[in-house]
N, C-alpha and C positions, 0 to 999 in steps of 0.2 A: 597467256597468261591464266593463271588459278587466282580466281577470286576470295578473297579471306575477308572476315568482318573487323568491325576495327577496333575489336577484342582482340584478337592472334594479329594483328601491325600491328597492336603497341606493345603487343607480348614478346613478339619475334628482337624487336626495337629495345626494347630494355633486357632482353638476353644478351644483346650486343651489346650493351652498356655496363653490363655486370665484368664484362671481361672477360669470362672463362670462357666464352668462342669466336671464335675466329668468323669476318664478317663473313666469307666464303664458305662455308661451314652451313651459318646459321640461312641464308641462302639455298642452298643446295637441298637443305633438312624441310623448307617450307615450299621447295620447286620451282625458285625466280634466278632468274641472272644475277649476279654481284653486286651488278651496275644497278638494277629497276631498286635492288635494297637498298642501297648506297644512298639515291636521290630518296628513299624512302624516309629513311636515318638525317639525310638534312633535313625534308619537309620537317621532320617532327621538333628537330632542335628550337629552326626556326616559327614554327606555329603552334607546338605540343599538341596535344589531341584533337584541334582542333581539323590537326594537317589530314585527317582522315575518314570527316564526317565529310559525306558528298551533302552540298552544298543547289544542288540543282534540284527544278519538281518540275513533277510528272503532268503533264497535260495533256486532256482530252481529247480526242479527233476530234470532235466536233468545233473547238476551241482554235483549234489549228490549222482546220481549214475553213475558219472562218479572218481566220488572221490574212 
């Protein structure tokens, strides 16, 4: 799956919520399967914009080796 920025994901959901385009047409235009896009819409409806913000931390290799 192609990676999208948080803003691009929100814009795609907004296109769907506006109602002028179908779920499948938007998913096809951005290059993902419609079920993946539907999952993103549901996450957005439940969590808002926080649904698309990555909540992980990248640790340096040395810290990983120490653990």
